[in-house]
N, C-alpha and C positions, 0 to 999 in steps of 0.2 A: 504494500499499500504506500509506503514512503516514496518508492521510485515513481509511482503513478503520480503522487502529489507533486513531486520534483518536476516532473514532466509537464504538468498543468501550469505550475508556477512559471517555468521557463517559457512556455507558449504564450502566456498572458503577457509577461514582460517583453518578449520579442514584438508581440502585436502592438503594445503601447508604444514602443520605441519606433515602430514603423509609422504609426499614426503621427507621432511628433515630427519625425522626418518629413512626411507628406505635408503636414501643416506648415512647417518651415518653408518648404519649397513653394507652396502655393502662395504664401504670403510674401515671398520675395519679388515675385513679378506677377502681380494680378492684372487680369483683363477686366475692363469695365466697359459697358455700353449703356445698359439700363435706359433705353429710350433717349439716349443723349446723341447729338449729331456724329461724334467721332469716337472711335475706339481709343481707350487709353490704358497704359500699363504703369503700374507703380512699382518701383524698386526701392528698397529700404536702404538706408546708409549704415554706418558702423553702429550707431546707438539705437537704431529702428524708430527714433523719433524723427530723424532726418530722412528725407526721401527726395526722389525725382519722379516726376510724372511725365511720360511721353505720350502725346496724343497724335494718332495717325491722321493728321489734318493738313495734308499737302495742299499748299496755296491758300489756306485759311489764315485769318488774322486772329491775334489773341482774343479780340472781343467775340469772334465767331466759335472759337474753341474753349473759351474761359470755363463754362459749365462742365465740359467734358474733362477738363483737368481738375477742377475744383471738387468734383464728386469723389474721386477715388482718394483725394487727399484728405477730405473730411471724414470719409468712412475709415480710413486707415487711423487717423488721430483718435476718433472714438474708440476704436478696438484697442489702440495702445495705451491711451491715458484716461479715457473716459470723457474727454472733452473734445469739442469740434473746432477749437481755435487753432488756426494755422498761421504761422509767421512766414510769409512768402519772402524769397530773396528778391530784392527790389532793384530796379534799374535806376541808378543815381540821377540820370538825366531826365527821366520821365516820372519817376516816383511810382510807377506801375511794376508789375511783375516783370522780373528780368527773365525773358524767354529767348532761348537760342533755337535756330532752326537747323536740323540735321541736314545732311546732303540729300537725303530722300524727301525732304520737305516736312518731316515730323517737327512738332513744337515740343520743346522740352523746358520745363519749369521746375524749380526746386523750392523746398520749404522745410520747416521744423514744426513738429507738434508741440503746443504749449500747454500747460496743466501739470497737475501733480508732480 
């Protein structure tokens, strides 16, 4: 009976470890659309409070893609801190979000979750 219990415990622990690994992977680069005009992917930084959102928005302006970028950031911050407050990296010349455009036209913005 002891060998069977040990086997069950090892199986349960292995399953939990696999779930944690899958959760970490899916949180690293999440895809969001949810009725928004552009697909967006969120990648966490070293602290998991800092992040980068990439919106597949070739040819779109920041104004056109803003909600597609904001949604995954807000969701990520609520999951990480319990608060929806995001401090975006700002462009010093405009005072608006600092957004870069990748070679393929994607818009990229970065921020940090505030709270707790």
